[in-house]
C-alpha positions, 0 to 999 in steps of 0.5 A: 406204328405203335410201341409197347409201353415196356419199350417206351418205359425203357426208353424214357429210363435211358433218357432220364439216365442220359439227362442225369449224366449231363446234369452231373457233368454240367454242375461239376464244370459250372456249378448250379445254374439254370441249364443244371436245373433244367436237365435235373427236371427233364431227368425226373420226369423221364424216369417217372414216366418210364416207371409208369409205362412199365407199370402199365405194361405189367398191368395190361399183361395181368389183365390179358392173362386173366381173360 
């Protein structure tokens, strides 16, 4: 089954938000450790991928609208 880039982008942004929340909670409890950095890196990649997927969705939509 294929997913639309928009739906995947929203999912990635939600996961990035969740990882950000967990990173904030972890830093407040234990300080900056390996797991905190790992969560921040995962959140960064997910939010970046989400934005990229949503941009692809609108680019495809614009391309198909011209034809």
